[in-house]
N, C-alpha and C positions, 0 to 999 in steps of 0.2 A: 501855262507851261506847254511848250510844243511837244508833240508826240515823239519827235525824233530830233536830236541835237548832234551836230557834227563835233566830234572831239579832235579828230585829226584827219587830214586829207592830203595825201602825197601823190604827186604825179612824177613818176620816174622816167627819165629820158633814155636810160640805158640799163645795163645789168644792175640789180639792186638786191637787197637782203631777202627778197621774196622770190626772185627768179631771174633768169638771164635776159628777159625781153623787157622793153619799155612797157609801162602799165601804170595802174592806179591801185592804191590801198586806201580804203575808207574805214575809219573807226567812228562809231556813233553810239550814243546812249538813247534808249527808247523806253516808253512807258510799259511796254510788254514786248514779247517776241514778234517782231514784224519782219523777220528775215524772208519769209516767203513772198510777202508783198514787195519788199525791197528788190528781191531778185527779179520778179516779174516786171516791176517798173523800170529797172535798169535795162532789161532786155527790150522792152517796148520802146523806151527812149532811144536806145542805140539804133534800133531799126529805123525809127523816124528820122534820126540825124544822119544815118549812113555810116555808122561806126560798127566795127566788128569787135566784140568783147570776147577774147579767147580765154578759155579756162576760167570762166566766171565761177567764183566760190563765194558763198554767203553763209556765215555761221553766226549763231547766237549763243550767249552764255548768260546765266543769271547775274544780275547786278542790283542788289538791294531789292526794291519792290518792282524793278523793271528788268531790262536786259541790255547787254552790251552787244552791238552788232559789228561784224567785220566783213567787208566785201573786198575781194581782190580779183583782178583780171589783167590780162595783157591787152594792149591797144596800140595802134600805130600813131595815134595822136593823143598822147597822155594829157596834155593841158586841156584840150577840148573835152576829153573824157572826164576829167576832174570837174569841169564846169557842168557837164551832164549830171554828175552825182549831186552837185548842189541843186540843180534844177529838180531832180527826182526827189530829194529831201524836202524842198519847198512844196512840191506837189503833194507828197504824202502828208505833210503837216496841214495843208489846206484841206485835203480829203478828210483827215481825222477830225478837223475842227468844223467840217461842214461849210467851209468858206466858198460859197458859190461865186464870189466876186473875184477870186484869184484868176489872174490872167495866165492861162495855160499856153496860149498860142504865140504871143510875142517873143518870150525868151526861147521857145522852141524854134521859131523862124530864125532868130539870131544865131542859134547853134547850127542850124542847117546852112545858113549863109557862110559862117566861118568854115564849115567843113568843105564847102565848095571853093572858097578862096584860099584855104591853107593846104588843100590836097595837092599832091604832085601830079603833073600832067602825065599822060601815057608814056611819052618819050623818057621822062625821068624815072618812072617805074621800071621801064625796060632797062635803063642804065643801071639802076640799083640791082636788078635781077642778074644782069651780066657780071657786075662786080662781085656779087655773092657767089656766083658760079666759079669765079676765079679765086675765091678765098680771100677777097680784099675787104678791109674795113670800110664801112660807109657811115658818115656822120653828117647830120643836118646841122649846119652852123646857125648861130643866133640871127645872122643877117639873111637867112633863107637859102644860102648857097649849099650845095651838096659837096662834101669832101670825100673823095675816094683816096684811100691810102692815108698816110700820115707824114707830116713834116716835109723834108726834102724829097720824099718819095710820094708826096700827095699831089692831087689835082682837084681843084675846086671849080665849080661851074654854077651858073645861075640856071635853075631848072627851066625857067621860061625861055632861055636862049638856046636850048638844045635843038639841034637840027639846023641852026643857022650857020654852022661852020663845020670843021672836021670833028671826028669822033675823039674819044679820049686816047691819050698816048699810053695804051695799055702796057707797052714794053717797059715803061719807066715808073709805073705806079706800083707801090708796094708798101711794106711796113718798115718802121724804124724800131730799134730797140727801145722798149719802155720798161722802166723800173718804177714800180708803184710802192710807196712807203706809207704805212699807217702807224699811228701811235700818238704819243703826246710828248713826254719829256725828252725822248731820244730821237724824235723824228727828224728835226732839223739837222742834227749831226749826221744822221744816216743819209739824208739827201746830199749833204755836202760831200760825204765820203764816196758815195756812188758816182756823183758827178765828176769827181776827181779821177776815179778809176776808169770811167768810160773816156774821159778826156785824155788820159794817158795813153789810151789805145788809138789816139788820133781822130776821134769822133768829135764833131761840132755838137756839143751837148747843150740843151736848154734844160735848166733845172728851176723848179719853183716849189717852195714850201708853203703849206696852208692853202692849197688849191681847192676851190670848190668846182662844181661841174663846169661853169662857164669859163673859168680861168684855165682849167685843164684842157678843155676843148680848144681854146684859143692857142695854147701852146702846141697842141698836136697839129694845128693848122698852119703853124709857122714854117714857111718854106726854107728857112735857114737851119732848121733843127734836123740833125742826123741821128740824134738820140735824145730821149726825154727821161728826166727823173722827176717824178711827181710826189711831193709830200702832200698826201690827201687829207683834207679836213673831214673828219668822221661825221660831223654834223651835216656837211654837204652831201656825203654819201647817203645818209639817212633821209635827206630831203629829196635828192634828185637822182641818185644812183651814179653810175660811172659813164664817161664818154668813150670808153673803149671796151672791146669784147675779149681781147687777149692782151697779155703782157708777158715780157720775158722773165721778169723776176718780181716776186712779191716779198716785201720786207715788213715785218711787224715788230715794232720796237718795244712797246709796253702798253699797259692799260692803266696808266697812272692818272691821277687827277679825278675830278668829278665827272660823273656820267653826263653826257650831253643831254640837254633838255629834249632834243628831238628823238631820243630813244625812250620807248615806253618802259623798258626794263633793262637789266644787265645783259640779258640774252641778246636783245637787239643791238646793244652796244658792241658786244663781242662779235656778232655776225657782221656788223659793219667793218670792224677792224680786220676781220678775216676775209672779207669779200675778194680782195685782189688775189689771194692765194688760190681761189677757185678758177681764176682766169689765167694763172701763170702756167708756163710750159716747162717748169723745172721745180725742184724742191723749194719750198718757201723758207726764207730765212726768218726764224722766229726766236725771240729772246726767251730762252728756256729758263732763265733766272726769274722770270715773272710768272708765278704760278697761276695767275688769272688768265693767262693765255693758253694754258695746257689743254682746256677743253677743245681747242681748235685742232689739235694734232691729228685726231682720227679723221678729220674732214679734208686734210690736205691731199689733193689728187696724186701728187708725186712725193709725198712725205715732207719732212721738215729737216733743216739743219740748224744748229745753234749759232 
């Protein structure tokens, strides 16, 4: 039996239930408390690959005859960082078993090569910094392009092509209204209702229910969208986080049905349901008739309305 077994490993591409930045959460079971070794191995591996693990936290709790370990950190390349965790666990298992034949170098070289190929060039890093200074959202799309702003107020570019033409049209880049809806039984109806309300105000609304990270990101990149209503899949939030850092309105309809398998417990489920309200700029709309949602009320930055 291995000394360390991964139970759950999530790479978050945006705000998530553990924090506002992209990062990784690793849950593993071990034959004993190996948290100190895990911390040291993660730090050494990140340095070798060229990753910065911000706010690294490693904790251990008793679990039967062994221990349950949890490691969390922020990172600018979450998928690569998650693969680093897998590499570290493999290495710790080989170390514990005295396996001198384990190949340490080949997977490490692969991770280093990925870091070089997937990293943004200097011009793109400068562009991101400029956008952040202007308070603009920045999203790296699945096809590798950088999106500044959202929807009709967005501008997408290939990082490798920067410097070959004019700079971004800063004067037209901005945000569009975003309504983020979570829940189960009442979510689709809330999405439809909000889409109709925004549409009646003359906005070209894109609405989508059951959106995971990739689907929500694609909608936010749609140049025809002047407003977005996203019915967010809670399982997707638990797996990948959210593709936006701010929204205009958060709507939480209910906590009905079975807890998603991606949630370790009811608390994680509730935190995923409530995540959009932490990003909203006005009071969250919360179904006060559902008592399971009441623990969220104290955490709403601008309060809640029924």
